[in-house]
C-alpha positions as CSV (number, residue, x, y, z in Angstrom):
1,M,-93.5,184.7,96.0
2,L,-91.6,186.8,93.6
3,N,-93.4,189.9,92.3
4,K,-92.7,193.5,91.7
5,T,-89.3,192.9,90.1
6,L,-88.0,196.3,89.4
7,V,-86.1,196.8,86.2
8,R,-84.2,200.0,85.2
9,L,-84.3,200.6,81.5
10,A,-81.7,202.4,79.4
11,V,-81.8,205.6,77.5
12,P,-79.5,204.5,74.7
13,A,-76.9,207.0,73.7
14,V,-77.5,206.3,70.0
15,V,-79.3,208.2,67.2
16,G,-82.8,207.0,66.9
17,A,-83.5,206.4,70.6
18,L,-87.1,207.7,71.0
19,A,-88.5,206.8,74.4
20,L,-87.6,206.5,78.0
21,T,-89.4,203.7,79.9
22,G,-89.7,203.7,83.6
23,C,-89.7,201.0,86.3
24,S,-92.5,198.4,86.1
25,D,-93.5,194.9,87.1
26,S,-91.6,192.0,85.6
27,G,-93.9,190.4,83.0
28,S,-97.6,190.6,82.7
29,D,-98.4,188.8,86.0
30,G,-95.3,189.8,88.0
31,D,-94.2,186.2,88.4
32,T,-92.1,185.8,85.2
33,L,-88.4,186.5,84.7
34,K,-86.6,186.3,81.4
35,I,-83.1,185.4,80.4
36,A,-82.0,186.5,76.9
37,F,-79.3,185.1,74.6
38,Q,-77.7,187.5,72.2
39,G,-75.8,186.0,69.3
40,P,-76.0,184.8,65.6
41,L,-79.4,183.1,65.3
42,S,-79.5,183.8,61.6
43,G,-76.8,184.6,59.0
44,D,-73.5,183.1,58.0
45,N,-72.5,181.8,61.5
46,V,-75.8,180.7,62.8
47,A,-74.5,177.3,63.9
48,L,-72.3,178.8,66.6
49,G,-75.3,180.8,67.9
50,E,-77.6,177.8,68.0
51,N,-75.1,175.8,70.0
52,M,-75.2,178.4,72.8
53,Q,-78.9,179.2,72.5
54,N,-79.8,175.5,73.1
55,G,-77.6,175.4,76.2
56,V,-79.4,178.4,77.5
57,K,-82.8,176.9,76.7
58,L,-82.0,173.6,78.3
59,A,-80.9,175.3,81.6
60,I,-84.1,177.3,81.7
61,D,-86.3,174.3,80.9
62,Q,-84.7,172.2,83.6
63,A,-85.0,174.9,86.2
64,N,-88.7,175.3,85.5
65,A,-89.2,171.6,85.6
66,K,-87.3,171.3,89.0
67,G,-89.9,173.7,90.5
68,D,-87.7,175.2,93.3
69,L,-88.1,178.8,92.0
70,D,-90.9,181.2,93.0
71,V,-90.9,182.5,89.5
72,K,-91.3,181.1,86.0
73,L,-88.3,181.6,83.7
74,E,-88.6,182.4,80.0
75,Y,-86.2,182.6,77.2
76,V,-85.7,185.6,74.9
77,A,-83.8,185.4,71.6
78,A,-81.8,188.5,70.6
79,D,-80.4,187.8,67.1
80,D,-77.5,190.0,66.1
81,Q,-76.4,187.7,63.2
82,G,-72.9,187.9,64.7
83,L,-72.6,191.4,63.2
84,P,-71.7,194.7,65.0
85,D,-74.2,196.7,63.0
86,K,-77.0,194.4,64.1
87,A,-76.0,194.4,67.8
88,T,-77.7,197.6,68.8
89,A,-81.1,196.5,67.8
90,A,-80.6,193.0,69.3
91,A,-79.5,194.6,72.6
92,Q,-82.4,197.1,72.6
93,K,-84.8,194.2,72.3
94,A,-83.5,192.7,75.5
95,I,-83.3,196.0,77.3
96,D,-86.8,197.1,76.4
97,D,-88.3,193.9,77.7
98,E,-88.8,194.8,81.3
99,S,-88.8,191.1,82.4
100,V,-85.3,190.4,81.1
101,V,-82.9,190.4,84.0
102,A,-79.8,189.0,82.5
103,V,-78.3,188.2,79.1
104,V,-76.1,185.3,78.1
105,G,-73.8,186.8,75.4
106,P,-73.2,188.6,73.2
107,A,-71.6,185.7,71.5
108,F,-69.1,187.5,69.2
109,S,-66.6,190.2,70.1
110,G,-67.7,192.8,67.6
111,P,-71.3,192.8,68.7
112,T,-70.2,192.8,72.3
113,N,-68.1,195.9,71.8
114,T,-71.1,197.6,70.1
115,A,-73.8,196.5,72.6
116,S,-72.0,196.8,75.9
117,P,-72.5,200.6,76.3
118,L,-76.2,200.1,76.0
119,Y,-76.3,197.2,78.5
120,T,-74.2,199.3,80.9
121,E,-76.6,202.2,80.7
122,A,-79.5,199.8,81.4
123,G,-77.7,198.1,84.3
124,L,-78.5,194.8,82.6
125,V,-75.8,192.2,83.1
126,T,-74.3,190.3,80.2
127,V,-72.2,187.2,80.7
128,S,-70.6,186.1,77.4
129,P,-69.6,182.4,77.0
130,S,-67.5,183.1,73.9
131,A,-66.5,186.8,73.2
132,T,-62.8,186.5,73.5
133,N,-61.2,189.8,72.3
134,P,-58.9,190.8,75.1
135,N,-59.7,194.5,75.0
136,L,-63.4,194.1,75.9
137,T,-62.8,194.1,79.6
138,D,-60.4,197.0,79.5
139,P,-61.6,199.4,82.3
140,K,-61.2,202.3,79.9
141,N,-64.2,201.0,78.0
142,G,-66.5,201.4,81.0
143,F,-68.4,198.2,80.2
144,E,-69.6,197.8,83.8
145,S,-72.3,195.2,82.9
146,L,-70.0,192.9,80.9
147,L,-68.7,189.7,82.5
148,R,-66.6,187.3,80.4
149,G,-67.2,183.6,81.1
150,V,-64.3,182.3,79.0
151,P,-60.5,182.8,78.8
152,N,-59.8,185.5,76.4
153,D,-57.7,185.4,73.2
154,S,-54.6,186.3,75.2
155,Q,-54.8,182.7,76.3
156,Q,-56.1,181.2,73.0
157,G,-53.6,183.0,70.8
158,A,-50.8,182.0,73.2
159,A,-51.9,178.4,73.0
160,M,-51.8,178.4,69.2
161,A,-48.3,179.8,69.3
162,T,-47.1,177.4,72.1
163,Y,-48.4,174.4,70.2
164,Y,-46.7,175.4,67.0
165,A,-43.4,176.5,68.6
166,K,-43.0,173.7,71.1
167,K,-44.9,170.7,69.7
168,L,-44.7,171.1,66.0
169,K,-41.4,173.0,66.0
170,A,-42.7,175.4,63.3
171,K,-40.0,177.7,61.8
172,K,-42.2,180.0,59.7
173,V,-46.0,180.7,60.2
174,Y,-48.3,182.4,57.8
175,L,-50.8,184.4,60.0
176,L,-54.1,185.5,58.4
177,D,-57.0,187.3,60.0
178,D,-60.4,188.3,58.8
179,K,-60.3,191.9,59.9
180,T,-63.0,191.4,62.5
181,D,-62.6,192.4,66.2
182,Y,-62.2,188.7,67.0
183,G,-59.8,187.9,64.2
184,T,-57.5,190.8,64.6
185,G,-57.3,190.4,68.4
186,L,-56.6,186.7,68.2
187,A,-54.0,187.2,65.4
188,A,-52.2,189.9,67.4
189,V,-51.7,187.7,70.4
190,A,-50.6,184.7,68.3
191,E,-48.1,187.0,66.5
192,K,-46.6,188.3,69.7
193,N,-46.1,184.9,71.2
194,L,-44.7,183.3,68.0
195,K,-42.2,186.1,67.7
196,A,-41.2,185.7,71.3
197,A,-40.6,182.0,70.6
198,G,-38.3,182.9,67.6
199,V,-40.7,181.9,64.9
200,Q,-40.7,183.8,61.6
201,I,-44.0,185.4,60.7
202,V,-45.8,186.4,57.5
203,R,-48.8,188.5,58.5
204,K,-51.8,189.3,56.2
205,A,-55.4,190.3,56.6
206,V,-58.3,189.4,54.2
207,P,-61.8,190.6,55.0
208,Q,-64.8,188.4,55.6
209,K,-66.8,187.4,52.6
210,T,-63.8,187.6,50.2
211,P,-65.2,186.2,46.9
212,D,-62.1,184.2,46.1
213,Y,-59.3,183.1,48.3
214,S,-57.2,181.7,45.4
215,A,-54.6,184.5,45.5
216,T,-54.2,184.3,49.3
217,A,-53.8,180.5,49.1
218,K,-51.1,180.8,46.4
219,D,-49.3,183.4,48.6
220,V,-49.3,181.0,51.5
221,V,-47.7,178.3,49.3
222,N,-45.2,180.7,47.9
223,S,-44.2,182.0,51.3
224,K,-42.8,178.5,52.1
225,A,-44.4,178.7,55.6
226,D,-44.6,175.3,57.3
227,A,-47.6,176.3,59.4
228,L,-50.7,178.5,59.1
229,I,-53.0,180.3,61.5
230,Y,-56.4,181.5,60.3
231,A,-58.0,183.9,62.8
232,G,-61.7,184.1,61.7
233,Y,-65.0,182.2,61.5
234,Y,-65.9,178.9,59.7
235,Q,-67.9,180.6,57.0
236,D,-64.6,182.0,55.5
237,A,-62.2,179.4,56.9
238,A,-64.0,176.8,54.8
239,P,-63.6,178.3,51.3
240,F,-60.0,179.3,52.3
241,A,-59.2,175.7,53.2
242,K,-60.5,174.5,49.8
243,K,-58.3,177.0,48.0
244,L,-55.3,176.0,50.1
245,K,-55.8,172.4,49.2
246,E,-56.1,173.3,45.5
247,A,-53.0,175.3,45.7
248,G,-51.1,172.3,47.1
249,Y,-50.4,173.6,50.6
250,K,-48.9,170.7,52.7
251,G,-48.1,172.4,56.1
252,A,-50.1,172.5,59.3
253,A,-53.2,174.7,59.7
254,I,-54.9,175.9,62.8
255,S,-57.9,178.1,63.5
256,G,-59.7,179.1,66.7
257,D,-63.1,178.8,68.3
258,G,-64.8,180.7,65.5
259,T,-64.1,177.8,63.2
260,N,-64.5,175.0,65.7
261,D,-67.9,173.8,64.5
262,V,-69.0,170.9,62.3
263,K,-70.2,173.5,59.7
264,F,-66.5,174.0,58.9
265,I,-66.3,170.3,57.8
266,E,-69.6,170.5,56.0
267,L,-68.5,173.5,54.0
268,A,-64.9,172.6,53.5
269,G,-65.3,168.9,52.9
270,D,-62.0,166.9,52.8
271,A,-60.1,170.2,52.7
272,S,-60.7,170.5,56.4
273,E,-58.9,167.2,57.2
274,N,-56.1,167.5,59.7
275,W,-56.8,171.1,60.5
276,F,-56.2,171.9,64.2
277,L,-58.8,173.9,66.1
278,T,-58.5,175.6,69.4
279,C,-61.2,176.6,71.9
280,P,-61.4,177.7,75.5
281,C,-64.1,175.1,75.7
282,T,-64.1,171.3,76.3
283,D,-65.9,168.7,74.4
284,A,-69.1,168.0,76.3
285,T,-69.5,164.6,74.7
286,V,-66.1,163.4,75.9
287,E,-65.5,164.9,79.4
288,A,-66.9,162.8,82.2
289,G,-68.5,165.8,84.0
290,T,-70.6,166.8,81.0
291,K,-71.8,163.5,79.7
292,K,-75.2,163.7,81.3
293,F,-75.6,167.2,80.0
294,A,-74.7,165.9,76.5
295,A,-77.3,163.2,76.8
296,D,-80.0,165.7,78.0
297,Y,-79.0,168.1,75.2
298,Q,-79.2,165.3,72.5
299,K,-82.7,164.3,73.8
300,A,-84.0,167.8,73.8
301,F,-82.6,169.0,70.5
302,N,-81.9,165.8,68.6
303,R,-78.3,166.8,68.1
304,A,-75.0,166.7,70.0
305,P,-73.9,169.8,71.9
306,G,-71.5,172.0,70.0
307,T,-68.9,174.7,70.7
308,Y,-69.8,176.6,73.8
309,S,-73.1,174.7,74.4
310,A,-72.1,173.5,77.8
311,E,-70.5,176.8,78.7
312,A,-73.7,178.6,77.9
313,Y,-75.6,176.1,79.9
314,D,-73.3,176.6,82.9
315,I,-73.6,180.4,82.7
316,T,-77.4,180.3,82.6
317,N,-77.4,178.1,85.7
318,M,-75.0,180.5,87.4
319,I,-77.5,183.3,86.6
320,I,-80.4,181.2,88.0
321,E,-78.5,180.4,91.2
322,Q,-78.0,184.2,91.8
323,I,-81.7,184.8,91.1
324,K,-82.5,182.3,93.8
325,G,-80.1,184.1,96.1
326,L,-81.8,187.5,95.7
327,K,-84.9,185.9,97.3
328,G,-87.6,187.7,95.4
329,D,-85.9,191.1,95.0
330,V,-84.4,190.6,91.5
331,Q,-83.4,194.0,90.2
332,R,-81.2,194.2,87.2
333,E,-78.3,196.0,88.9
334,A,-78.5,193.8,92.0
335,L,-78.3,190.7,89.9
336,R,-75.4,192.2,88.0
337,D,-73.5,193.0,91.2
338,A,-74.2,189.5,92.6
339,L,-72.9,187.8,89.6
340,A,-69.8,189.9,89.5
341,K,-68.9,188.7,93.0
342,A,-70.1,185.1,92.6
343,S,-68.1,181.9,92.2
344,Y,-70.0,179.0,90.5
345,K,-68.8,175.5,90.0
346,G,-70.3,174.5,86.6
347,L,-69.9,171.3,84.6
348,T,-67.2,172.7,82.5
349,K,-65.2,174.8,85.0
350,T,-65.6,177.2,87.9
351,F,-66.8,180.6,86.9
352,S,-65.6,183.7,88.7
353,F,-64.5,187.2,87.6
354,D,-61.9,189.7,88.5
355,E,-62.7,193.4,89.2
356,N,-62.9,194.1,85.5
357,G,-65.3,191.3,84.7
358,E,-62.5,189.1,83.3
359,F,-62.8,185.4,83.7
360,K,-60.4,183.9,86.2
361,G,-59.0,181.0,84.2
362,T,-56.5,180.1,81.4
363,D,-57.3,176.7,80.0
364,V,-57.4,176.3,76.2
365,Y,-58.2,173.0,74.4
366,L,-57.0,171.5,71.1
367,Y,-59.1,169.7,68.5
368,Q,-58.2,168.2,65.1
369,V,-60.3,167.2,62.2
370,K,-59.9,163.5,61.6
371,G,-62.0,161.3,59.3
372,G,-64.5,164.1,58.8
373,K,-65.1,164.7,62.5
374,I,-63.7,167.1,65.1
375,A,-61.6,165.0,67.4
376,Y,-60.9,166.3,70.9
377,Q,-57.1,166.2,71.7
378,G,-56.9,167.8,75.2
379,N,-55.6,170.7,77.1
380,V,-52.9,172.5,75.1
381,N,-50.5,173.0,78.1
382,E,-50.7,169.3,78.9
383,L,-50.1,168.3,75.2
384,V,-47.0,170.4,74.9
385,G,-45.7,169.2,78.3
């Protein structure tokens, strides 16, 4: 019987930290453990957060229903709105709840960068299904509690460049980022790989929530680029796509996992048609190994799984497996250490990490908007031969 789960709490090195909480039982009765999800559960990019949150919830609900744990699992939501300045409060919510033993997330790179020092101080492991900025796992950061459960943008940016250079034979690419940690990191990798392939680059940065993308769209057209990369999220990719269509842009357009959501189509309308989208994630409704998950997800939430839903589900089940392995002595740091060394065969891929917490894997997948739907194309490396 699991009780007396010890949890070390953090003394956050931020202004406004008021209290130090010691060790205590997990939950009110000692028989409850909690898994949190940190990501955008409100705000402009809420759809991406809800995709992952539902995957976490489904894994927890199924584990409780199965009944082979000596503990009840509960879900905790830590909403950071996908914004770095909201990440500290979201992380502190998870840290201060003594029963939380692991966090799925943070979802976005900026909040991950902000929150990771707090999680490291607390010894509370975070496994992100979607934060892809390559620098997050740099040992110099000291983010000892961060594990990345997805190939980083060194792979995704390279995949974009490879597809344009080898498959579409692009000669000149207009490369635009949204000035976020995610966008700048993705764009930098794409630029490096495009230049290495001999492709001419026009590089520009336009911040999130730009009121009007008309001038940028006209600049794209006037540049005579035959292909475009937008490194940012769907909330801004959508109005930009509309302005591109109005400006008469006829070339190829591609964006990454931050845009790979049906909300992009809803917001952009027919301006989204033919856009390519990349993601280090497969389509759970298409792949044979995830079809039962997709059916269970549809039944539970009355919607199809979205970007990173299946990956968040897999990561939660990986956490649950390691909780079982600790056999009643589930301390935060012990669970962190167990996950760092573990290998878990999920529905989407096998999850394991190198000594820096980096995911061991490189696969990136291509999608394209066709007929108002996001159509799965396949593994980029296979598509380009």
